[in-house]
C-alpha positions in Angstrom: -9.7 -37.3 -24.2 -8.3 -34.3 -23.5 -6.0 -35.6 -20.7 -4.8 -38.0 -24.0 -4.2 -34.9 -26.5 -2.3 -33.1 -23.7 0.0 -36.1 -23.2 0.6 -36.3 -26.7 1.1 -32.5 -27.2 3.7 -33.0 -24.3 5.5 -36.0 -26.0 5.7 -33.9 -29.5 7.1 -30.7 -27.5 10.0 -33.2 -25.9 10.8 -34.8 -29.1 11.1 -31.3 -30.8 13.2 -30.1 -27.9 15.4 -33.8 -27.9 15.5 -33.0 -31.8 16.9 -29.1 -31.0 19.4 -30.6 -28.6 20.7 -32.9 -30.8 20.9 -31.2 -33.8 21.6 -27.4 -34.1 23.6 -27.3 -30.9 25.8 -29.7 -32.2 25.7 -28.2 -35.6 29.7 -27.4 -36.8 32.3 -27.3 -39.6 34.5 -29.9 -38.5 32.9 -33.4 -40.3 34.3 -35.3 -36.9 31.6 -33.4 -34.9 28.6 -34.9 -37.1 26.2 -37.4 -36.0 27.2 -41.2 -37.2 30.7 -39.6 -38.3 32.8 -42.1 -40.2 35.4 -39.4 -40.8 38.9 -39.1 -39.2 41.8 -36.7 -39.5 43.8 -37.1 -42.9 46.9 -39.7 -41.9 48.8 -38.1 -44.5 49.0 -34.3 -43.8 47.9 -34.8 -40.2 44.5 -32.8 -40.6 46.3 -29.7 -42.3 45.0 -30.3 -45.9 48.3 -29.3 -47.3 51.1 -31.3 -48.4 53.4 -32.2 -46.0 56.3 -33.2 -48.7 56.9 -29.9 -50.5 55.0 -27.5 -48.6 53.6 -25.9 -51.7 57.1 -24.8 -52.9 58.0 -27.7 -56.0 56.0 -27.4 -58.8 57.4 -30.8 -59.8 56.2 -32.4 -56.6 55.0 -36.2 -57.1 52.5 -35.2 -54.1 50.8 -32.5 -55.0 52.4 -30.6 -58.2 53.0 -27.8 -56.4 49.2 -26.8 -55.5 50.0 -27.7 -51.8 46.8 -29.8 -51.7 47.2 -32.9 -50.1 45.8 -35.5 -52.4 44.5 -37.8 -49.9 41.9 -35.7 -48.2 41.7 -33.1 -51.2 42.6 -30.1 -49.0 40.0 -30.9 -46.5 42.0 -32.6 -43.7 39.7 -35.4 -42.9 39.3 -38.8 -44.7 36.7 -41.6 -44.2 37.8 -44.4 -41.8 38.9 -47.7 -44.1 37.1 -49.7 -41.1 33.5 -50.7 -41.5 33.2 -51.2 -37.7 34.4 -47.7 -37.0 31.3 -45.4 -34.7 29.8 -48.4 -33.9 28.9 -50.4 -30.6 31.5 -52.9 -31.9 34.4 -50.3 -31.2 33.8 -51.1 -27.6 34.3 -54.8 -27.8 38.3 -55.2 -27.2 38.3 -53.4 -24.0 35.4 -55.5 -23.1 36.7 -58.9 -24.3 40.2 -58.2 -22.6 38.4 -57.5 -19.1 36.3 -60.0 -19.0 39.0 -62.6 -20.1 41.4 -60.8 -17.2 38.8 -61.3 -14.6 38.1 -65.2 -15.6 41.4 -66.1 -16.8 43.2 -64.0 -13.6 45.9 -63.6 -16.6 46.3 -60.3 -17.4 48.9 -60.3 -20.4 47.4 -62.8 -22.9 44.1 -61.1 -21.9 45.1 -57.8 -22.7 46.8 -59.0 -26.4 43.8 -61.1 -27.1 41.7 -57.7 -26.7 44.5 -55.8 -28.9 44.3 -58.5 -31.7 40.5 -58.1 -31.7 40.8 -54.7 -32.2 43.1 -54.9 -35.1 41.0 -57.3 -36.8 38.1 -54.7 -36.7 39.7 -52.1 -37.7 41.6 -54.0 -40.7 38.3 -55.9 -41.5 39.5 -58.9 -40.8 42.6 -58.5 -43.1 45.7 -60.4 -41.9 48.5 -58.2 -43.0 46.2 -55.1 -41.7 45.9 -56.7 -38.6 49.5 -57.4 -38.0 50.4 -53.9 -39.4 47.9 -52.2 -37.2 49.0 -54.0 -33.7 52.0 -53.9 -34.2 52.9 -50.5 -35.7 49.4 -48.7 -35.2 49.7 -50.0 -31.5 52.6 -51.4 -29.5 55.3 -49.1 -31.7 52.9 -46.0 -31.6 52.1 -46.3 -27.9 55.8 -46.8 -27.2 57.0 -43.4 -29.2 54.2 -41.4 -27.8 56.6 -38.6 -25.6 54.1 -38.7 -22.7 53.9 -42.5 -22.4 57.7 -42.8 -22.5 57.8 -40.2 -19.8 55.5 -42.1 -17.4 57.6 -45.1 -18.3 60.9 -43.0 -16.9 59.1 -41.9 -13.8 58.1 -45.5 -13.2 61.5 -47.3 -13.9 63.5 -44.2 -11.6 61.0 -45.0 -8.9 61.6 -48.8 -8.9 65.4 -47.7 -8.6 64.5 -45.2 -5.7 62.8 -47.9 -4.0 65.9 -50.7 -4.5 68.4 -47.8 -2.9 65.9 -47.2 0.0 65.9 -51.0 0.7 69.6 -51.6 0.4 70.3 -48.6 2.3 68.1 -50.2 5.3 66.1 -47.1 5.0 62.5 -49.6 4.6 63.9 -51.7 7.3 64.5 -48.6 9.9 61.2 -47.1 8.9 59.4 -50.6 9.5 61.2 -50.9 13.0 60.1 -47.3 14.0 56.4 -47.8 12.9 56.4 -51.2 15.1 56.9 -49.0 18.1 54.6 -46.2 16.5 51.8 -47.5 14.9 50.2 -50.4 17.5 47.4 -51.9 15.3 46.4 -53.0 11.8 43.5 -50.1 11.9 46.8 -47.4 12.3 48.8 -49.0 9.8 45.7 -48.8 7.3 45.1 -45.1 8.7 48.5 -44.0 8.0 48.5 -45.2 4.3 45.0 -43.1 4.0 46.7 -40.0 5.7 49.7 -40.2 3.4 47.5 -41.1 0.6 45.6 -38.1 1.0 48.7 -35.9 1.6 50.3 -36.6 -1.6 47.3 -35.6 -3.8 49.7 -33.9 -6.9 49.5 -36.7 -9.2 47.9 -40.3 -8.9 50.6 -41.7 -10.6 53.5 -40.3 -7.9 50.3 -41.2 -5.2 50.5 -44.8 -5.9 54.4 -45.6 -6.1 55.0 -43.4 -3.2 52.9 -44.4 -0.8 53.4 -48.4 -1.9 57.1 -47.7 -1.0 56.6 -46.2 2.3 53.9 -48.0 3.5 54.7 -51.6 2.7 57.0 -52.4 5.5 54.3 -50.8 8.1 51.5 -52.9 6.5 53.3 -56.2 6.5 54.4 -56.0 9.7 50.7 -55.6 10.8 49.8 -58.4 8.5 47.4 -56.2 6.0 47.1 -58.2 2.7 48.8 -56.8 -0.2 45.4 -56.6 -2.0 44.3 -54.3 0.8 47.1 -52.0 0.4 46.7 -52.0 -2.8 42.9 -50.8 -2.6 43.9 -48.1 -0.1 46.2 -46.8 -2.6 44.0 -46.8 -5.4 41.2 -45.4 -3.3 43.7 -42.2 -2.2 44.6 -41.8 -6.0 42.4 -40.9 -8.6 39.4 -40.2 -6.0 41.8 -37.7 -4.0 43.4 -36.1 -7.3 40.1 -35.3 -8.7 39.0 -33.3 -5.7 42.4 -31.5 -5.2 42.3 -28.3 -7.0 46.0 -28.1 -7.1 46.9 -31.2 -9.4 47.6 -32.7 -12.6 43.6 -33.9 -13.0 42.5 -30.3 -12.1 45.0 -29.1 -14.8 43.4 -31.8 -17.1 39.8 -30.8 -16.5 40.7 -27.4 -17.0 42.4 -27.8 -20.1 39.1 -29.8 -21.3 37.0 -27.2 -20.6 35.7 -24.5 -22.7 35.9 -20.7 -22.4 38.9 -21.0 -20.0 37.0 -21.3 -17.1 37.8 -25.0 -16.6 39.5 -24.2 -13.1 36.5 -22.5 -11.7 34.5 -25.2 -12.8 36.4 -28.0 -11.0 36.1 -26.2 -7.7 32.6 -25.7 -8.2 31.9 -29.0 -8.6 34.0 -30.6 -5.8 31.1 -30.8 -3.7 29.1 -32.7 -6.1 32.0 -35.5 -7.0 29.7 -38.1 -4.9 32.2 -40.5 -6.0 35.0 -39.2 -4.7 33.7 -38.4 -1.5 32.1 -41.3 -1.0 35.3 -43.6 -1.4 36.7 -41.6 1.3 34.2 -42.3 3.8 33.8 -45.7 2.5 37.6 -46.6 2.9 37.8 -44.5 6.7 34.8 -47.1 7.7 36.1 -50.2 6.2 39.2 -50.0 8.1 37.5 -48.1 11.4 34.6 -50.7 11.4 37.2 -53.3 10.7 34.7 -54.6 8.2 35.6 -56.6 5.0 33.6 -58.7 2.0 33.7 -60.2 -1.0 37.1 -61.9 -2.3 39.1 -59.0 0.0 37.5 -60.6 3.0 39.8 -64.0 2.2 42.7 -62.0 1.6 42.6 -60.6 5.0 41.9 -63.7 6.7 44.6 -65.4 4.9 47.1 -62.4 5.8 45.6 -62.2 9.7 45.7 -65.6 10.3 48.2 -67.6 8.0 50.6 -65.0 7.6 50.0 -64.9 3.6 50.2 -61.5 2.3 49.3 -62.6 -1.2 47.0 -65.2 -1.0 48.6 -66.8 -4.3 51.6 -65.9 -6.0 53.9 -62.9 -5.7 54.7 -61.1 -8.8 57.3 -58.8 -7.3 59.0 -62.0 -5.5 62.2 -61.2 -7.6 62.7 -58.2 -5.0 62.8 -59.8 -2.0 66.4 -59.8 -0.6 67.7 -60.6 2.6 68.9 -57.3 4.2 70.4 -56.4 7.6 67.1 -55.6 9.7 69.6 -53.2 12.0 71.2 -51.5 8.8 70.2 -47.9 7.8 67.7 -45.2 10.4 64.7 -43.8 9.2 65.9 -40.8 7.4 67.4 -42.7 4.8 63.8 -43.4 3.8 62.4 -40.4 4.8 64.8 -37.4 3.3 65.3 -39.2 -0.2 61.2 -39.1 -0.3 61.2 -35.5 0.9 63.1 -34.6 -2.0 61.5 -36.4 -4.4 58.0 -35.0 -3.5 59.7 -31.3 -3.5 61.5 -32.1 -6.8 58.1 -33.2 -8.1 56.3 -30.3 -7.5 59.1 -28.0 -8.5 58.7 -30.3 -12.0 55.0 -29.9 -12.3 55.4 -26.2 -12.1 58.4 -25.9 -14.2 56.4 -27.8 -17.0 53.7 -25.5 -16.5 55.9 -22.5 -17.7 56.4 -21.3 -13.7 60.0 -20.3 -14.1 59.0 -18.2 -17.5 56.4 -16.0 -15.8 53.1 -17.8 -15.1 51.5 -18.0 -11.7 51.6 -20.8 -9.2 48.2 -22.1 -10.0 48.6 -21.1 -13.8 51.9 -23.0 -13.8 49.8 -26.6 -12.4 46.9 -26.0 -14.8 49.1 -25.8 -17.7 51.6 -28.6 -15.9 52.6 -31.4 -18.3 52.6 -34.4 -15.8 54.9 -36.7 -17.8 57.5 -34.2 -17.9 57.1 -32.8 -14.6 57.1 -36.2 -12.4 60.2 -37.6 -15.1 62.6 -34.3 -14.4 61.7 -33.9 -10.9 61.9 -38.0 -10.1 65.3 -37.8 -12.1 66.7 -34.8 -9.7 65.3 -36.7 -6.8 67.4 -39.7 -7.9 70.2 -38.1 -8.5 70.1 -36.4 -4.9 69.6 -40.0 -3.7 72.8 -41.1 -4.7 75.2 -38.4 -3.6 72.8 -38.7 -0.2 73.6 -42.5 0.3 77.3 -41.5 -0.6 77.8 -38.9 2.0 76.1 -41.2 4.3 78.2 -44.2 3.3 75.1 -46.4 2.9 76.4 -48.7 0.3 79.3 -48.5 -2.1 79.4 -47.1 -5.3 79.1 -50.2 -7.2 76.0 -51.5 -4.9 74.3 -48.2 -6.0 75.0 -49.0 -9.6 73.7 -52.9 -8.9 70.3 -51.3 -8.3 69.7 -49.7 -11.8 69.1 -52.9 -13.2 67.5 -54.1 -10.4 65.0 -51.1 -10.3 64.0 -51.8 -13.5 63.3 -55.6 -13.3 60.8 -54.3 -10.5 58.7 -52.6 -12.7 58.6 -54.7 -15.8 55.0 -56.3 -14.8 53.8 -53.1 -14.6 55.6 -51.7 -17.8 54.2 -54.5 -19.9 50.7 -53.9 -18.3 51.0 -50.3 -19.2 51.9 -50.8 -23.2 49.3 -53.3 -23.6 46.7 -50.7 -21.5 47.9 -47.9 -23.7 47.5 -50.2 -27.0 44.5 -51.3 -26.7 43.3 -47.8 -25.6 44.9 -47.1 -29.8 42.7 -49.9 -31.0 39.8 -48.5 -29.6 40.5 -44.2 -30.2 41.0 -46.2 -33.8 37.7 -47.9 -34.1 36.2 -44.4 -33.0 34.5 -45.6 -29.7 34.5 -42.2 -28.5 32.5 -40.9 -31.4 29.7 -43.9 -30.7 29.5 -42.9 -26.9 29.5 -39.2 -27.8 26.7 -39.7 -30.2 24.6 -41.9 -27.7 25.2 -39.6 -24.7 24.0 -36.6 -27.4 20.9 -38.6 -28.6 19.9 -40.4 -25.1 20.7 -38.4 -22.2 19.6 -35.2 -23.3 15.5 -36.4 -22.8 14.8 -36.2 -19.3 17.1 -33.4 -17.7 16.9 -34.1 -14.3 17.8 -37.6 -14.9 20.7 -36.3 -17.0 23.3 -36.2 -14.0 23.1 -40.2 -13.2 23.3 -40.9 -17.1 25.9 -39.0 -17.4 27.6 -40.7 -14.3 27.1 -44.5 -15.8 27.8 -43.3 -19.3 31.2 -41.9 -17.7 31.8 -44.9 -15.9 31.5 -47.4 -19.1 33.2 -45.3 -20.9 36.2 -45.4 -18.3 36.3 -49.0 -17.5 36.1 -50.0 -21.3 38.8 -47.7 -22.4 40.6 -47.3 -19.3 41.4 -43.7 -19.4 39.5 -41.3 -17.3 41.0 -38.1 -18.8 40.0 -39.4 -22.3 36.4 -39.8 -20.8 36.6 -36.0 -19.7 37.4 -34.9 -23.1 34.6 -36.4 -24.6 31.9 -35.9 -21.9 32.4 -32.6 -20.3 32.4 -30.5 -23.8 28.9 -32.1 -24.2 27.8 -31.1 -20.9 28.8 -27.7 -22.0 27.0 -27.4 -25.2 23.7 -28.6 -23.7 23.4 -26.6 -20.6 24.6 -22.8 -19.9 26.9 -22.8 -16.7 24.4 -20.9 -15.1 22.0 -23.6 -14.9 22.6 -25.5 -11.4 22.0 -28.9 -12.9 25.3 -27.7 -15.4 28.1 -28.2 -12.1 26.3 -31.2 -11.2 26.7 -32.8 -14.6 30.6 -31.7 -14.9 31.0 -33.4 -11.9 29.0 -36.3 -12.8 31.8 -36.7 -15.7 34.7 -36.5 -13.5 33.3 -39.0 -10.7 31.8 -41.5 -13.9 35.2 -41.2 -15.1 36.9 -41.8 -12.1 34.8 -44.6 -10.8 35.4 -46.5 -14.3 39.1 -45.8 -13.9 38.7 -47.1 -10.4 37.5 -50.4 -11.3 39.3 -50.9 -15.2 42.2 -53.7 -14.9 43.1 -51.6 -18.0 43.8 -48.3 -16.6 47.0 -47.2 -15.7 46.3 -46.2 -12.3 45.0 -49.4 -11.3 47.8 -51.1 -12.6 50.1 -48.3 -11.0 48.2 -49.2 -7.8 49.2 -53.1 -7.9 53.0 -52.0 -8.7 52.8 -49.8 -5.2 51.5 -52.5 -3.2 53.6 -55.1 -4.9 50.5 -57.2 -5.5 49.3 -59.4 -8.1 47.4 -57.0 -10.5 44.3 -59.4 -11.3 44.0 -59.8 -7.1 44.0 -56.4 -6.6 41.2 -55.4 -9.3 38.7 -58.4 -8.4 39.2 -57.5 -4.9 38.7 -53.8 -5.0 35.3 -54.5 -7.9 33.0 -55.1 -5.0 33.7 -52.1 -2.5 34.1 -49.3 -6.1 30.7 -51.1 -7.3 29.0 -50.5 -3.6 30.2 -46.8 -3.7 29.0 -46.3 -7.2 25.8 -47.4 -6.5 25.4 -45.2 -3.8 26.8 -42.0 -5.5 24.3 -43.1 -8.7 21.6 -42.8 -6.1 22.9 -39.7 -4.7 23.1 -38.2 -8.2 19.5 -38.8 -9.2 18.4 -37.3 -5.8 20.9 -34.2 -6.8 19.2 -33.8 -10.2 15.4 -33.8 -8.9 16.4 -31.6 -6.0 18.1 -29.1 -9.0 15.2 -29.5 -11.2 12.8 -28.3 -8.7 15.0 -25.3 -7.5 16.4 -27.0 -3.9 20.1 -27.1 -3.6 21.5 -30.7 -5.1 24.2 -30.7 -2.0 21.5 -31.9 0.1 22.2 -35.2 -1.6 25.6 -35.5 -0.1 24.9 -36.3 3.1 22.1 -38.5 1.8 24.6 -40.4 0.4 26.8 -40.5 3.6 24.5 -41.9 5.6 23.5 -44.7 3.0 27.5 -45.1 3.0 27.5 -45.7 6.9 24.2 -47.6 6.8 25.9 -50.5 4.6 28.9 -50.8 6.2 26.9 -51.4 9.2 24.9 -53.7 7.3 27.8 -55.7 5.8 29.6 -55.7 9.3 26.7 -57.2 10.6 26.8 -59.9 8.4 30.3 -60.3 8.5 29.3 -61.0 12.4 26.9 -63.5 11.7 29.3 -65.5 9.4 32.0 -65.7 11.9 
C-alpha cells in the first residue's frame, strides 16, 4: 500500500512539473506564444498595430481617422487566422500528401502541386475563390517575390551557365582525362567526391552544385551511378555544414539561439551531432567496403554491368552535346572553380559586414547566404568570361549562347524549388510550426532523460514534412533553451538533437531545397535520388536515435554523454558489415 502511495505521489509531482514547464516558463505577452493559439501577425499592418496608410498624420484618413490605430487588429498587431485548420494536425497534411504522392507516382511536379492545392483548400476553408487566390498570390507569387529565394535562383542559374562554359571550353573533358590517369577505381572516384564535398563546407547549395560539376566527369568514367553521386553530394552538404563553425548553417543556428550565445552553442554541440557524424562514417564505409543496399544497389549494378548511369530517364539530357574530347586543359576547369569559391567566400563575409569593420567569424555569423552567393557567383561568372576570352577557348558568341543553355539546364531544379517554397508557404499559413511547438512543449518535457531522442524525432518529422531545416531550428532551439539552463549537460545534447533532427529530415525530404540541389548537381532524376537515398538516411537516423537515448541516460546520471558517439560508430560499422554479408549471400 505504501508503495502505491509513493507511486501516486511521484506521479502527482511529475504532473506538477509538467504543468510548470508548459505554462509559466512559456508565458508571454505575444498571443502567438499561447498554447493552441489561433492568432497570427496582422496582415494589414504587418504586426505594427498602426495605420500604414497615413501613419497617423491625416485626420481625414479613411483607414484610421488620424488615430494611427490599425482597424484590422485594433492596434494589437495580431488577428485571428481565418482558417479553421490553423494550428491543428491538418496543417501537416499538404506536405505529407505531396511527399507520399512523389514517392508513389515517381513524378514530383504534379505531386508538389497537389500538396499546394490541398494547403490552399484548408487555408480558405474549401472556398474556390479563396483557394485560387491563396495558391497563386499567397503561394507561388509570394515565394518568387521573396528576396532570399530570388537570390538563390540567380545563384542557381549562374552556376548552370558556368557549368555550360566549362563544358564548351573543354575543361570538364580535360579533367575527366586527367582523372582517368590518376583516379584508377570506382572507390577512388567516390572518395574524391567525398573529400571535395567535405572541403566545400561554406554552404550546402554551393557544395551541391560545385561538387556535382567537378565530379560528374570522373564518376561517369568509372561507371558510378548518378543516384550514388547524388547521395554522396547530399551527404556532404547539410551534414558537413551543420558541423562546420564557419558556414551559413552555423550563422543560421547562431541567429536562432537566444542571449547572443549561438556560435558558442553551435561549437559545443558538434560532438553530439550524431546524425551528421554517423553519416560521414556510413558514407565512407559504404564506399570502402563496396556495399550497397535497397534501390541504390540496383542503380549501381546497372551502372557497372549495363553502363546505364541513370536506371531510367535523364531529365538533364538536353545538356548532352558533342564536345571535342581533346579540347581544353584541366586549368580551364580548376581556375574558374577556385575563383568562384574565393568570390563566394568574399560575398558571404561582405554580406555579414566584414568590410564595415566586423571580424571574419562575426561576418560569417551575420552573413546572408542568398546575397553572398549571388554576388560571389556573379563576379565568378564575369571572371570566367574574361578568362575564356584570354585563353581563346571559345568565341564571344559561343559564350553568350551558354547563358540560355545554362538557364535551361537548371529549369528542373528551379521548378521543384519554386513548388517546394510554395508548399512551405502553405504549411506556414496553416500554423504547422505552432502545432509542432505546442506538441513539444506539452509532450516532450515529461521524461527529461528521453528528451534528446524525442527532440531528434520531432526535428526529423518536422523537417521532412516542411522541407526546411532552418525553420526547424527556429522552432525547436528556443524551446530547448527555455526548458533547460545551458549549464545542464542535457541542454547541449538537446540543442544538438534539434540540429541533427533538422538535418536528417532535410536529408530525407523530397521537398527539401538541399535534396533538390543535390539532384541538380549530379544531374540525376529527383525521385530516383530520394528513393535511393532514403534507406541509407533512415538507417543512419535509427542508429543516431539510439545514440541520443544512450546520451540522455548517461547525462541524467552525471556520466559524459559523448560516450554515445563511439557506441554509435561501432553500431554503424556493425550494420555495414551485416549488410555486406547479406550482399555477398545474395550474389
